[in-house]
ZAPAKE-46417 format. One record per residue (C-alpha): residue number from 1; residue in one letter; x, y, z. Coordinates in Angstrom, 1 decimal, always signed. Layout:
<nodes>
[NUM, 'A', [X, Y, Z]]
...
</nodes>
This chain:
<nodes>
[1, 'M', [+0.7, -12.5, -32.6]]
[2, 'N', [+3.5, -11.2, -30.4]]
[3, 'T', [+1.0, -9.0, -28.5]]
[4, 'V', [-1.3, -12.0, -27.9]]
[5, 'R', [+1.6, -14.1, -26.6]]
[6, 'V', [+2.8, -11.3, -24.3]]
[7, 'L', [-0.8, -10.9, -22.9]]
[8, 'R', [-1.1, -14.6, -22.5]]
[9, 'E', [+2.2, -14.8, -20.6]]
[10, 'R', [+1.3, -11.8, -18.4]]
[11, 'L', [-2.1, -13.3, -17.6]]
[12, 'K', [-0.5, -16.6, -16.8]]
[13, 'G', [+1.9, -14.9, -14.4]]
[14, 'D', [-0.9, -12.9, -12.7]]
[15, 'L', [-3.0, -16.1, -12.3]]
[16, 'S', [+0.0, -17.8, -10.8]]
[17, 'V', [+0.5, -15.0, -8.3]]
[18, 'V', [-3.3, -15.2, -7.4]]
[19, 'A', [-3.1, -18.9, -7.0]]
[20, 'D', [+0.0, -18.7, -4.7]]
[21, 'Y', [-1.7, -16.0, -2.6]]
[22, 'A', [-4.9, -18.1, -2.4]]
[23, 'S', [-2.8, -21.0, -1.1]]
[24, 'L', [-1.1, -18.8, +1.5]]
[25, 'V', [-4.4, -17.1, +2.5]]
[26, 'S', [-6.1, -20.4, +2.8]]
[27, 'G', [-3.6, -21.3, +5.4]]
[28, 'S', [-4.0, -18.0, +7.2]]
[29, 'A', [-7.8, -18.3, +7.1]]
[30, 'G', [-7.7, -21.7, +8.5]]
[31, 'R', [-5.2, -20.6, +11.1]]
[32, 'L', [-7.5, -17.6, +11.9]]
[33, 'V', [-10.5, -19.8, +12.7]]
[34, 'L', [-8.4, -22.2, +14.8]]
[35, 'S', [-6.5, -19.5, +16.5]]
[36, 'L', [-9.8, -18.0, +17.6]]
[37, 'L', [-11.0, -21.3, +19.0]]
[38, 'Y', [-7.7, -21.8, +20.7]]
[39, 'F', [-7.8, -18.2, +22.2]]
[40, 'V', [-11.4, -18.6, +23.4]]
[41, 'C', [-10.6, -21.9, +25.2]]
[42, 'V', [-7.4, -20.7, +26.9]]
[43, 'A', [-8.6, -17.2, +27.8]]
[44, 'N', [-11.7, -18.6, +29.4]]
[45, 'S', [-10.0, -21.5, +31.2]]
[46, 'L', [-7.2, -19.6, +32.9]]
[47, 'S', [-7.8, -16.7, +35.2]]
[48, 'I', [-7.2, -13.3, +33.6]]
[49, 'G', [-4.0, -13.0, +35.6]]
[50, 'D', [-2.7, -16.4, +34.5]]
[51, 'F', [-3.6, -15.7, +30.9]]
[52, 'G', [-1.6, -12.5, +31.1]]
[53, 'L', [+1.4, -14.5, +32.4]]
[54, 'F', [+1.1, -17.1, +29.7]]
[55, 'A', [+0.7, -14.6, +26.9]]
[56, 'T', [+3.7, -12.6, +28.1]]
[57, 'A', [+5.9, -15.7, +28.6]]
[58, 'S', [+4.9, -16.9, +25.2]]
[59, 'A', [+5.9, -13.5, +23.7]]
[60, 'A', [+9.3, -13.9, +25.5]]
[61, 'G', [+9.6, -17.4, +24.0]]
[62, 'V', [+8.9, -16.1, +20.5]]
[63, 'M', [+11.7, -13.6, +20.9]]
[64, 'L', [+14.1, -16.2, +22.1]]
[65, 'S', [+13.1, -18.6, +19.3]]
[66, 'R', [+14.7, -16.0, +16.9]]
[67, 'V', [+18.0, -16.4, +18.7]]
[68, 'F', [+17.8, -20.2, +18.3]]
[69, 'G', [+19.7, -21.1, +15.2]]
[70, 'L', [+21.4, -17.6, +15.0]]
[71, 'G', [+19.3, -16.6, +12.0]]
[72, 'F', [+20.6, -19.4, +9.7]]
[73, 'Y', [+17.1, -20.0, +8.5]]
[74, 'S', [+17.6, -17.0, +6.2]]
[75, 'P', [+20.3, -18.6, +4.0]]
[76, 'L', [+18.3, -21.7, +4.1]]
[77, 'Y', [+15.2, -19.8, +2.8]]
[78, 'R', [+17.2, -18.0, +0.1]]
[79, 'T', [+18.7, -21.4, -0.9]]
[80, 'A', [+15.3, -23.0, -1.1]]
[81, 'T', [+14.1, -20.1, -3.3]]
[82, 'V', [+17.0, -20.0, -5.8]]
[83, 'R', [+19.2, -23.1, -5.3]]
[84, 'P', [+17.1, -25.9, -3.9]]
[85, 'R', [+19.7, -28.6, -4.5]]
[86, 'L', [+21.7, -27.1, -1.6]]
[87, 'I', [+18.9, -27.5, +1.0]]
[88, 'G', [+20.7, -30.5, +2.7]]
[89, 'T', [+23.9, -28.5, +3.0]]
[90, 'Y', [+22.2, -25.5, +4.6]]
[91, 'T', [+20.0, -27.7, +6.8]]
[92, 'A', [+23.1, -29.1, +8.3]]
[93, 'G', [+24.4, -25.6, +8.9]]
[94, 'L', [+21.1, -24.7, +10.6]]
[95, 'L', [+21.3, -27.7, +13.0]]
[96, 'I', [+24.9, -26.8, +14.0]]
[97, 'A', [+23.9, -23.1, +14.5]]
[98, 'S', [+21.0, -24.2, +16.6]]
[99, 'A', [+23.2, -26.3, +18.9]]
[100, 'A', [+25.7, -23.5, +19.2]]
[101, 'S', [+22.9, -21.0, +20.1]]
[102, 'L', [+21.6, -23.1, +23.1]]
[103, 'P', [+23.8, -21.6, +25.8]]
[104, 'L', [+22.9, -18.0, +24.7]]
[105, 'V', [+19.2, -18.9, +24.6]]
[106, 'A', [+19.5, -20.4, +28.2]]
[107, 'V', [+21.2, -17.3, +29.6]]
[108, 'M', [+18.7, -14.9, +28.0]]
[109, 'A', [+15.8, -17.1, +29.2]]
[110, 'A', [+17.1, -16.9, +32.8]]
[111, 'I', [+17.4, -13.1, +32.5]]
[112, 'F', [+13.8, -12.8, +31.3]]
[113, 'Y', [+12.5, -15.0, +34.1]]
[114, 'L', [+14.4, -13.1, +36.9]]
[115, 'L', [+13.4, -9.7, +35.6]]
[116, 'A', [+9.7, -10.2, +34.8]]
[117, 'F', [+8.4, -13.6, +36.0]]
[118, 'A', [+10.1, -14.6, +39.2]]
[119, 'G', [+7.5, -14.7, +42.0]]
[120, 'E', [+4.6, -14.6, +39.5]]
[121, 'M', [+4.8, -18.0, +37.9]]
[122, 'S', [+6.9, -21.2, +38.5]]
[123, 'A', [+10.2, -21.7, +36.6]]
[124, 'L', [+8.9, -25.0, +35.4]]
[125, 'A', [+5.8, -23.5, +33.7]]
[126, 'F', [+8.0, -20.7, +32.2]]
[127, 'S', [+10.4, -23.4, +30.8]]
[128, 'L', [+7.6, -25.4, +29.3]]
[129, 'I', [+6.3, -22.4, +27.4]]
[130, 'L', [+9.8, -21.5, +26.1]]
[131, 'L', [+10.4, -25.0, +24.9]]
[132, 'A', [+7.1, -25.0, +23.1]]
[133, 'E', [+7.9, -21.8, +21.3]]
[134, 'I', [+11.7, -22.3, +20.7]]
[135, 'V', [+11.8, -26.0, +19.8]]
[136, 'G', [+8.2, -26.8, +18.8]]
[137, 'W', [+6.6, -24.0, +16.9]]
[138, 'R', [+9.9, -22.6, +15.5]]
[139, 'T', [+10.7, -25.9, +13.9]]
[140, 'L', [+7.3, -26.0, +12.3]]
[141, 'E', [+7.8, -22.4, +11.0]]
[142, 'I', [+11.2, -23.4, +9.4]]
[143, 'V', [+9.5, -26.3, +7.6]]
[144, 'I', [+6.9, -23.9, +6.3]]
[145, 'V', [+9.5, -21.4, +5.3]]
[146, 'V', [+11.4, -24.0, +3.3]]
[147, 'N', [+8.3, -25.2, +1.5]]
[148, 'N', [+7.3, -21.6, +0.7]]
[149, 'G', [+10.8, -21.0, -0.7]]
[150, 'L', [+10.3, -24.0, -3.0]]
[151, 'G', [+7.0, -22.5, -4.1]]
[152, 'R', [+5.0, -25.2, -2.4]]
[153, 'F', [+2.6, -22.8, -0.8]]
[154, 'G', [-0.2, -25.3, -0.6]]
[155, 'R', [+1.9, -27.5, +1.7]]
[156, 'G', [+2.9, -24.4, +3.8]]
[157, 'A', [-0.8, -23.6, +4.2]]
[158, 'I', [-1.6, -27.2, +5.2]]
[159, 'L', [+1.2, -27.2, +7.8]]
[160, 'T', [+0.1, -23.9, +9.2]]
[161, 'I', [-3.5, -25.2, +9.6]]
[162, 'A', [-2.3, -28.5, +11.0]]
[163, 'G', [+0.0, -26.9, +13.6]]
[164, 'T', [-2.6, -24.5, +14.7]]
[165, 'L', [-5.2, -27.3, +14.9]]
[166, 'L', [-3.0, -29.3, +17.2]]
[167, 'K', [-2.6, -26.3, +19.6]]
[168, 'A', [-6.4, -25.7, +19.3]]
[169, 'L', [-7.1, -29.4, +20.2]]
[170, 'A', [-4.8, -29.0, +23.3]]
[171, 'A', [-6.7, -25.9, +24.3]]
[172, 'V', [-10.1, -27.7, +23.9]]
[173, 'L', [-8.8, -30.6, +26.0]]
[174, 'F', [-7.7, -28.2, +28.6]]
[175, 'F', [-11.0, -26.4, +28.6]]
[176, 'A', [-12.9, -29.6, +28.9]]
[177, 'L', [-10.8, -31.5, +31.5]]
[178, 'S', [-8.7, -29.0, +33.5]]
[179, 'D', [-9.4, -27.0, +36.6]]
[180, 'G', [-7.6, -24.0, +35.1]]
[181, 'S', [-4.1, -24.9, +36.3]]
[182, 'L', [-1.5, -22.8, +34.5]]
[183, 'L', [+1.1, -25.6, +34.8]]
[184, 'V', [-1.3, -28.2, +33.2]]
[185, 'W', [-1.9, -25.8, +30.3]]
[186, 'C', [+1.8, -25.3, +29.8]]
[187, 'A', [+2.4, -29.0, +29.6]]
[188, 'L', [-0.5, -29.5, +27.0]]
[189, 'Y', [+0.8, -26.5, +25.1]]
[190, 'L', [+4.3, -28.0, +24.8]]
[191, 'A', [+2.9, -31.4, +23.7]]
[192, 'G', [+0.8, -29.8, +21.0]]
[193, 'N', [+3.7, -27.9, +19.6]]
[194, 'L', [+6.1, -30.8, +19.7]]
[195, 'V', [+3.7, -33.1, +17.9]]
[196, 'A', [+3.2, -30.4, +15.2]]
[197, 'A', [+6.9, -30.0, +14.8]]
[198, 'A', [+7.7, -33.7, +14.5]]
[199, 'G', [+4.8, -34.3, +12.0]]
[200, 'S', [+5.9, -31.4, +9.8]]
[201, 'V', [+9.5, -32.7, +9.6]]
[202, 'L', [+8.5, -36.3, +8.9]]
[203, 'L', [+5.9, -35.5, +6.3]]
[204, 'W', [+7.1, -32.5, +4.2]]
[205, 'Y', [+10.7, -31.5, +4.9]]
[206, 'P', [+12.8, -32.0, +1.7]]
[207, 'R', [+14.7, -35.3, +1.8]]
[208, 'Q', [+18.3, -34.4, +1.1]]
[209, 'R', [+21.5, -35.7, +2.5]]
[210, 'L', [+23.0, -33.5, +5.2]]
[211, 'K', [+26.4, -32.2, +4.0]]
[212, 'F', [+29.2, -30.7, +6.1]]
[213, 'R', [+30.3, -27.5, +4.2]]
[214, 'P', [+31.6, -25.0, +6.8]]
[215, 'R', [+33.1, -22.8, +4.0]]
[216, 'L', [+29.6, -22.2, +2.5]]
[217, 'W', [+28.1, -21.6, +6.0]]
[218, 'L', [+30.8, -19.0, +7.0]]
[219, 'A', [+30.2, -17.1, +3.7]]
[220, 'R', [+26.6, -16.5, +4.9]]
[221, 'W', [+27.3, -15.7, +8.6]]
[222, 'R', [+26.8, -11.9, +8.1]]
[223, 'D', [+23.4, -12.4, +6.6]]
[224, 'S', [+22.5, -14.9, +9.4]]
[225, 'V', [+23.6, -12.7, +12.3]]
[226, 'S', [+21.9, -9.6, +10.7]]
[227, 'V', [+18.6, -11.5, +10.3]]
[228, 'C', [+18.9, -12.9, +13.8]]
[229, 'G', [+19.5, -9.5, +15.3]]
[230, 'A', [+16.7, -8.0, +13.2]]
[231, 'D', [+14.2, -10.7, +14.2]]
[232, 'V', [+15.0, -10.4, +17.9]]
[233, 'V', [+14.7, -6.7, +17.8]]
[234, 'F', [+11.5, -6.8, +15.8]]
[235, 'Y', [+9.8, -9.1, +18.2]]
[236, 'L', [+11.2, -7.2, +21.1]]
[237, 'Q', [+9.6, -4.0, +19.8]]
[238, 'S', [+6.5, -5.9, +18.9]]
[239, 'D', [+5.9, -7.6, +22.3]]
[240, 'L', [+7.7, -5.2, +24.6]]
[241, 'D', [+4.4, -3.6, +25.5]]
[242, 'K', [+3.2, -6.9, +27.1]]
[243, 'L', [+6.3, -7.1, +29.3]]
[244, 'L', [+6.0, -3.4, +30.4]]
[245, 'V', [+2.3, -3.8, +31.3]]
[246, 'L', [+3.1, -6.9, +33.3]]
[247, 'A', [+6.0, -5.1, +35.1]]
[248, 'V', [+4.0, -1.9, +35.8]]
[249, 'G', [+0.4, -3.0, +36.1]]
[250, 'G', [+0.7, -6.6, +37.3]]
[251, 'P', [-0.8, -9.9, +35.9]]
[252, 'T', [-4.4, -8.8, +35.8]]
[253, 'A', [-3.8, -5.7, +33.8]]
[254, 'A', [-1.4, -7.7, +31.6]]
[255, 'G', [-4.2, -10.2, +31.1]]
[256, 'I', [-6.7, -7.7, +29.9]]
[257, 'Y', [-4.1, -6.0, +27.7]]
[258, 'A', [-3.0, -9.4, +26.3]]
[259, 'I', [-6.6, -10.3, +25.4]]
[260, 'V', [-7.0, -7.1, +23.4]]
[261, 'M', [-3.6, -7.4, +21.7]]
[262, 'R', [-4.2, -11.0, +20.9]]
[263, 'L', [-7.3, -10.0, +18.9]]
[264, 'V', [-5.2, -7.3, +17.2]]
[265, 'D', [-2.6, -10.0, +16.3]]
[266, 'L', [-5.2, -12.0, +14.4]]
[267, 'T', [-5.5, -9.2, +11.9]]
[268, 'A', [-1.8, -9.7, +10.9]]
[269, 'L', [-2.3, -13.3, +9.5]]
[270, 'P', [-3.5, -12.3, +6.0]]
[271, 'V', [-0.9, -9.5, +5.9]]
[272, 'R', [+2.0, -12.0, +6.6]]
[273, 'S', [+0.9, -14.2, +3.7]]
[274, 'F', [+1.0, -11.1, +1.5]]
[275, 'N', [+4.5, -10.3, +2.9]]
[276, 'T', [+5.8, -13.7, +1.8]]
[277, 'L', [+4.9, -13.1, -1.8]]
[278, 'I', [+6.2, -9.5, -1.8]]
[279, 'V', [+9.6, -10.8, -0.4]]
[280, 'Q', [+9.9, -13.4, -3.2]]
[281, 'K', [+8.8, -10.9, -5.8]]
[282, 'I', [+11.5, -8.4, -4.8]]
[283, 'M', [+14.2, -11.0, -4.7]]
[284, 'K', [+13.4, -12.0, -8.3]]
[285, 'A', [+12.5, -8.5, -9.6]]
[286, 'P', [+14.3, -5.8, -7.5]]
[287, 'G', [+12.5, -2.9, -9.3]]
[288, 'F', [+9.0, -4.1, -8.4]]
[289, 'L', [+8.5, -1.3, -5.8]]
[290, 'D', [+10.2, +1.6, -7.7]]
[291, 'S', [+6.9, +3.3, -8.4]]
[292, 'W', [+5.5, +5.5, -5.6]]
[293, 'K', [+2.0, +4.8, -6.9]]
[294, 'R', [+2.5, +1.1, -6.3]]
[295, 'R', [+4.1, +1.7, -2.9]]
[296, 'I', [+1.2, +3.9, -1.7]]
[297, 'G', [-1.4, +1.5, -3.1]]
[298, 'I', [+0.1, -1.5, -1.2]]
[299, 'E', [+0.4, +0.4, +2.0]]
[300, 'A', [-3.2, +1.6, +1.8]]
[301, 'L', [-4.3, -2.0, +1.1]]
[302, 'V', [-2.5, -3.4, +4.1]]
[303, 'A', [-4.0, -0.6, +6.3]]
[304, 'A', [-7.5, -1.2, +5.0]]
[305, 'V', [-7.4, -4.9, +5.5]]
[306, 'S', [-6.0, -4.5, +9.1]]
[307, 'I', [-8.6, -1.9, +10.1]]
[308, 'A', [-11.5, -3.8, +8.5]]
[309, 'G', [-10.4, -6.9, +10.5]]
[310, 'I', [-10.3, -5.3, +13.9]]
[311, 'A', [-13.4, -3.2, +13.2]]
[312, 'G', [-15.4, -6.3, +12.3]]
[313, 'L', [-14.3, -8.2, +15.4]]
[314, 'G', [-14.7, -5.2, +17.7]]
[315, 'G', [-18.2, -4.5, +16.3]]
[316, 'I', [-19.3, -8.0, +17.0]]
[317, 'L', [-18.0, -7.8, +20.6]]
[318, 'R', [-19.6, -4.4, +21.0]]
[319, 'F', [-23.1, -5.9, +20.5]]
[320, 'F', [-22.3, -9.4, +21.8]]
[321, 'P', [-19.6, -8.9, +24.5]]
[322, 'R', [-19.8, -12.5, +25.7]]
[323, 'A', [-19.5, -14.0, +22.2]]
[324, 'L', [-15.9, -15.1, +23.0]]
[325, 'G', [-16.5, -16.0, +26.7]]
[326, 'D', [-16.9, -14.4, +30.0]]
[327, 'N', [-13.2, -13.5, +30.5]]
[328, 'V', [-13.0, -11.9, +27.1]]
[329, 'A', [-16.2, -9.9, +27.8]]
[330, 'D', [-14.2, -7.9, +30.3]]
[331, 'A', [-12.0, -6.6, +27.5]]
[332, 'A', [-14.7, -6.5, +24.7]]
[333, 'P', [-15.5, -2.8, +25.1]]
[334, 'L', [-11.9, -1.9, +24.8]]
[335, 'V', [-11.1, -3.5, +21.4]]
[336, 'L', [-12.3, -0.6, +19.2]]
[337, 'L', [-10.2, +1.8, +21.1]]
[338, 'A', [-7.2, +0.3, +19.4]]
[339, 'L', [-8.7, +0.7, +15.9]]
[340, 'L', [-5.6, +2.0, +14.1]]
[341, 'V', [-3.1, -0.1, +16.0]]
[342, 'P', [-3.3, -3.1, +13.7]]
[343, 'A', [-2.8, -1.0, +10.6]]
[344, 'F', [+0.3, +0.8, +11.9]]
[345, 'R', [+1.7, -2.4, +13.5]]
[346, 'N', [+1.2, -4.5, +10.3]]
[347, 'L', [+2.7, -1.7, +8.1]]
[348, 'V', [+5.9, -1.7, +10.3]]
[349, 'E', [+6.2, -5.4, +9.8]]
[350, 'Y', [+5.6, -5.0, +6.0]]
[351, 'E', [+8.3, -2.3, +5.8]]
[352, 'S', [+10.7, -4.5, +7.7]]
[353, 'E', [+10.2, -7.3, +5.3]]
[354, 'L', [+10.9, -4.9, +2.3]]
[355, 'L', [+14.4, -4.2, +3.7]]
[356, 'Y', [+15.0, -8.0, +4.2]]
[357, 'A', [+13.9, -8.7, +0.6]]
[358, 'A', [+16.2, -6.0, -0.7]]
[359, 'G', [+19.1, -7.5, +1.3]]
[360, 'R', [+19.5, -4.4, +3.5]]
[361, 'T', [+19.6, -6.5, +6.7]]
[362, 'G', [+22.0, -4.1, +8.5]]
[363, 'V', [+19.7, -1.2, +8.0]]
[364, 'R', [+16.8, -3.4, +9.1]]
[365, 'V', [+18.5, -4.2, +12.4]]
[366, 'A', [+19.2, -0.6, +13.0]]
[367, 'M', [+15.7, +0.5, +12.1]]
[368, 'L', [+14.1, -2.1, +14.4]]
[369, 'A', [+16.5, -1.3, +17.2]]
[370, 'G', [+15.5, +2.4, +16.9]]
[371, 'L', [+11.8, +1.5, +16.9]]
[372, 'A', [+12.3, -0.8, +19.9]]
[373, 'A', [+13.9, +2.1, +21.9]]
[374, 'A', [+11.3, +4.6, +20.7]]
[375, 'K', [+8.5, +2.2, +21.6]]
[376, 'A', [+9.9, +1.6, +25.1]]
[377, 'G', [+10.2, +5.3, +25.7]]
[378, 'L', [+6.6, +6.0, +24.4]]
[379, 'L', [+5.1, +3.1, +26.3]]
[380, 'T', [+6.8, +4.1, +29.5]]
[381, 'L', [+5.4, +7.6, +29.2]]
[382, 'L', [+1.9, +6.2, +28.5]]
[383, 'L', [+2.1, +3.9, +31.5]]
[384, 'L', [+3.3, +6.7, +33.8]]
[385, 'Q', [+0.7, +9.1, +32.4]]
[386, 'F', [-2.4, +6.8, +32.4]]
[387, 'T', [-3.6, +4.2, +34.8]]
[388, 'E', [-6.7, +2.9, +33.0]]
[389, 'I', [-6.3, +0.3, +30.2]]
[390, 'G', [-8.8, +2.1, +28.0]]
[391, 'E', [-6.7, +5.3, +28.1]]
[392, 'I', [-3.5, +3.4, +27.4]]
[393, 'L', [-5.1, +1.6, +24.4]]
[394, 'L', [-6.5, +4.9, +23.0]]
[395, 'A', [-3.0, +6.5, +23.2]]
[396, 'L', [-1.4, +3.5, +21.6]]
[397, 'N', [-2.9, +4.7, +18.2]]
[398, 'I', [-0.7, +7.7, +18.3]]
[399, 'C', [+2.3, +5.7, +19.6]]
[400, 'F', [+2.1, +3.2, +16.7]]
[401, 'A', [+1.5, +6.0, +14.2]]
[402, 'I', [+4.9, +7.6, +15.2]]
[403, 'L', [+6.6, +4.2, +14.9]]
[404, 'W', [+5.1, +3.6, +11.4]]
[405, 'L', [+6.2, +7.0, +10.2]]
[406, 'G', [+9.8, +6.2, +11.3]]
[407, 'A', [+9.7, +2.8, +9.6]]
[408, 'A', [+8.3, +4.1, +6.4]]
[409, 'V', [+10.8, +7.0, +6.1]]
[410, 'T', [+13.7, +4.6, +6.8]]
[411, 'A', [+12.5, +1.8, +4.5]]
[412, 'Y', [+11.8, +3.9, +1.4]]
[413, 'T', [+14.8, +6.2, +1.8]]
[414, 'T', [+17.0, +3.1, +2.0]]
[415, 'L', [+15.3, +1.4, -1.0]]
[416, 'D', [+15.7, +4.5, -3.1]]
[417, 'R', [+19.3, +5.0, -2.2]]
[418, 'H', [+20.0, +1.4, -3.0]]
[419, 'R', [+18.3, +1.7, -6.4]]
[420, 'R', [+20.3, +4.8, -7.3]]
[421, 'R', [+23.6, +3.1, -6.2]]
[422, 'Q', [+22.8, +0.1, -8.4]]
[423, 'A', [+21.8, +2.3, -11.4]]
[424, 'G', [+25.1, +4.1, -11.0]]
[425, 'S', [+27.2, +0.9, -10.9]]
[426, 'E', [+25.4, -0.4, -14.0]]
[427, 'R', [+26.0, +2.8, -15.9]]
[428, 'F', [+29.8, +2.8, -15.3]]
[429, 'S', [+30.4, -1.0, -15.5]]
[430, 'L', [+32.3, -2.4, -18.5]]
[431, 'P', [+30.4, -4.7, -20.9]]
[432, 'V', [+31.0, -8.4, -20.6]]
[433, 'L', [+32.4, -9.9, -23.8]]
[434, 'Q', [+30.8, -13.2, -24.8]]
[435, 'P', [+32.9, -16.0, -26.3]]
[436, 'G', [+33.6, -15.3, -29.9]]
[437, 'E', [+33.1, -11.5, -29.6]]
</nodes>
């Protein structure tokens, strides 16, 4: 009977994990379809040069959105996962941290504009894109993060789809009515993101009274700042290539490169859903990844899904280059040249999340900073060595393989060292006497 009960509980747990992942993937699948529609409309409405500017400015906005709030979403997420009654307290902390971060965000935005975008696009268009990413989409992401922490993965999936749907509708409207003006698209993009953010907060953010508890917030400042730094560095190393191609090759080269990398980005959607579950699993069961067999199996699965996604998309564009529009057709033959890039890129993101789940945020920041520096150096060499986009994309496979190797060694060495340290402290700790003993 005991064996039957154990098997029943294990099966119930496995089915629960499958159901949670199905909810997350349903959001990713819906987002994938809508993201593709959004991408096709925008990429074929703007000129290739303007699309390159928009994609690069959007990447800068995503980086700056990680500064907004100074990483305090991390304590909020951990609270939603293990102590949901304190969500109101940590939400108040996030709002105050967001207000405090605004001057820093404004200074960094001005630096980005002066270094990479001045003379290429108007300050107004750049500002609209940044507001869309920092205030609009980031707010929606935080609502999704809180719902995922509460185990409401279905709601998170619906919000993901709804937010992407609104951006896709803005893109369809732009495709149908606009003359291809970059400024018009930036205004529509901002409107779609703000509507998505407002709707998500009104519908599905937990209703709790905001409480002013600075002592609790200050106790989490180290976690917040570490996560903020890690996120900024992660997105810097992730999107640095777009900025470098824009700076060296100009808007047209950046546009073609951005089209290819946007298609690569789509392969990360199901992997990020998987990362969410892995993070929560490790938070609740720290020994989940102690086995090298399990580690290798998961890495192989992430790589296989990533390669299958880009191979399928690249194969379709190989035979039907105009399937995603005339502008995309210019980049269609180049997609398969970056066949291994999604696998290595998604694995780096996965290994970064492992360090976050284990609470090794300081190591995570250092690792991502090292990867950003290495990527900047490798990309600079590539851009100086090669002039054709095809050659650059082919060489990127080696570049990302080197980055993955560095991330894997750092992540698993850190996890093993952390496990040995915990085992040692447990071995030498004194037993805790219970009342009456």
